[in-house]
C-alpha positions as CSV (number, residue, x, y, z in Angstrom):
1,M,-2.2,12.5,1.0
2,T,1.0,13.0,-0.9
3,D,3.9,15.4,-0.6
4,T,5.6,15.0,-3.9
5,S,7.5,18.3,-4.0
6,A,11.2,17.8,-4.8
7,P,13.0,18.3,-1.4
8,T,16.1,20.4,-1.1
9,G,19.4,18.6,-0.6
10,A,18.6,16.0,-3.3
11,P,21.2,13.3,-3.8
12,E,24.0,14.1,-6.1
13,A,23.4,13.4,-9.8
14,T,24.5,10.0,-10.9
15,S,25.5,8.9,-14.4
16,E,21.8,7.6,-14.9
17,D,20.5,11.1,-14.1
18,A,23.1,12.7,-16.4
19,A,21.9,10.5,-19.3
20,G,18.3,11.6,-18.6
21,Q,17.1,8.0,-17.9
22,V,14.0,7.5,-15.8
23,G,14.6,5.2,-12.9
24,V,12.9,4.0,-9.7
25,R,15.0,2.2,-7.2
26,I,13.9,0.6,-3.9
27,L,16.5,1.4,-1.3
28,A,14.7,-0.3,1.6
29,Q,11.5,-2.1,2.5
30,F,10.0,-2.4,5.9
31,V,6.9,-3.2,8.0
32,R,5.8,0.1,9.6
33,D,2.7,-1.4,11.4
34,F,1.2,-4.9,11.6
35,S,-1.8,-6.2,13.4
36,F,-3.8,-9.5,13.4
37,E,-6.8,-10.2,15.6
38,N,-8.7,-13.5,15.9
39,P,-11.2,-12.5,18.6
40,L,-13.4,-15.6,18.5
41,A,-10.6,-18.3,18.5
42,P,-10.9,-21.2,18.8
43,D,-14.6,-21.2,18.0
44,S,-14.0,-19.3,14.7
45,L,-11.8,-22.2,13.5
46,R,-14.4,-24.9,13.5
47,A,-14.8,-26.8,10.3
48,G,-18.1,-26.5,8.5
49,A,-18.9,-22.9,9.4
50,A,-20.3,-20.6,6.7
51,Q,-17.8,-18.7,4.6
52,P,-17.2,-15.2,6.1
53,A,-17.8,-12.0,4.2
54,I,-14.5,-10.2,3.6
55,D,-14.1,-6.4,3.6
56,M,-10.9,-5.1,2.0
57,G,-9.2,-1.7,2.3
58,V,-6.3,-0.3,0.3
59,E,-4.5,3.0,0.9
60,M,-1.4,4.6,-0.5
61,N,0.6,7.5,0.9
62,A,3.8,9.1,-0.2
63,R,6.0,11.9,1.1
64,G,9.3,13.5,0.1
65,R,12.3,13.6,2.4
66,P,14.9,16.2,2.9
67,D,17.5,13.9,1.5
68,G,15.7,13.8,-1.9
69,L,14.3,10.3,-1.4
70,F,10.7,9.3,-1.1
71,E,8.8,7.2,1.5
72,V,5.8,5.3,0.2
73,D,3.4,3.4,2.4
74,L,0.9,0.7,1.3
75,K,-1.8,0.0,3.8
76,L,-3.8,-3.2,3.3
77,S,-6.6,-4.3,5.6
78,A,-9.0,-7.2,5.6
79,R,-11.8,-7.9,8.0
80,A,-13.7,-11.2,7.9
81,L,-17.3,-11.2,9.3
82,R,-19.6,-14.1,9.9
83,D,-23.0,-13.5,11.3
84,E,-22.0,-9.9,12.0
85,Q,-19.2,-11.0,14.2
86,A,-15.5,-10.4,13.5
87,V,-13.7,-13.7,12.5
88,F,-10.4,-12.0,11.9
89,H,-9.0,-8.6,11.2
90,V,-5.6,-8.0,9.7
91,E,-3.9,-4.8,8.8
92,V,-0.4,-4.1,7.5
93,V,1.3,-0.8,6.6
94,Y,4.3,-1.8,4.4
95,G,6.7,0.9,3.4
96,G,9.5,1.5,1.0
97,L,12.2,4.0,0.6
98,F,12.6,5.0,-3.1
99,H,15.1,6.9,-5.2
100,I,13.4,8.3,-8.3
101,A,15.4,9.9,-11.1
102,G,14.4,11.5,-14.4
103,V,10.7,11.8,-13.7
104,P,9.1,15.1,-14.6
105,E,7.4,16.9,-11.6
106,E,3.9,16.4,-13.2
107,D,4.4,12.6,-13.4
108,L,5.9,12.2,-9.9
109,E,2.6,11.7,-8.1
110,P,1.4,8.8,-10.4
111,V,4.9,7.1,-10.1
112,L,4.7,7.4,-6.3
113,L,1.1,6.2,-5.9
114,I,0.9,3.6,-8.7
115,E,4.4,2.2,-9.6
116,C,5.9,2.2,-6.1
117,P,2.9,0.4,-4.5
118,R,3.2,-2.2,-7.3
119,F,6.7,-3.0,-6.0
120,L,5.6,-3.3,-2.4
121,F,2.3,-5.2,-2.9
122,P,3.7,-8.8,-3.2
123,Y,5.5,-8.5,0.1
124,A,2.5,-7.1,2.0
125,R,0.3,-9.7,0.4
126,R,2.6,-12.5,1.6
127,L,2.5,-11.1,5.2
128,I,-1.3,-11.3,5.2
129,S,-1.3,-14.7,3.7
130,D,1.2,-16.0,6.3
131,V,-0.4,-14.5,9.3
132,T,-3.9,-15.7,8.4
133,A,-2.5,-19.2,8.0
134,E,-0.7,-19.0,11.3
135,G,-4.0,-17.8,12.9
136,G,-5.6,-21.1,11.9
137,F,-7.4,-20.1,8.7
138,P,-6.7,-20.9,5.1
139,P,-4.1,-18.4,3.8
140,F,-5.9,-15.3,2.7
141,L,-4.5,-14.4,-0.7
142,I,-5.4,-10.9,-1.8
143,D,-6.1,-10.6,-5.6
144,P,-3.8,-8.4,-7.5
145,I,-4.7,-4.7,-7.2
146,D,-5.1,-2.3,-10.1
147,F,-3.2,0.6,-8.5
148,A,-3.8,2.8,-11.6
149,G,-7.5,2.3,-11.2
150,V,-7.4,3.0,-7.5
151,Y,-5.4,6.2,-8.1
152,A,-7.7,7.3,-10.9
153,A,-10.8,6.7,-8.7
154,R,-9.4,8.6,-5.7
155,K,-8.2,11.5,-7.9
156,A,-11.7,11.7,-9.5
157,Q,-13.3,11.6,-6.1
158,A,-11.0,14.4,-4.8
159,E,-11.7,16.5,-7.9
160,G,-15.5,16.0,-7.4
161,Q,-15.3,17.1,-3.8
162,Q,-13.3,20.2,-4.9
163,V,-16.0,21.1,-7.5
164,G,-18.8,20.5,-4.9
165,N,-17.1,22.8,-2.3
166,A,-16.4,25.6,-4.8
């Protein structure tokens, strides 16, 4: 879900805005929510056990703020299952506060849901890697994510649902 409408009370124009330059600035990054579960420890840590199956999830969310800035959340989750039992489950919602200038209204949603998550991804990825290592497992390194592909697939799915409901 995205609220990309330009809020009232936007920050005053800067020299960048006046020159018509496009710019995306990260003003803050933060962990909004973080969870790690290792329900079968210490048994899940035994050497020689079969490799678990990993189920990954990726979600992006963006919303405008009254001060003209945008909050973007990147939610990454990974669940490892071995013999239908949870080995570990990790979930992080990593957020950022962005100032976006010079982007036309029709291009704002892709910037918020593709470019902004690209900025946040390395930090959220590192959190997951670190916590799985601290949980006794090898560091779980998430492969790079094609945010443009995820955005296009979700947009096509939403348009397909709208056509089906019409």
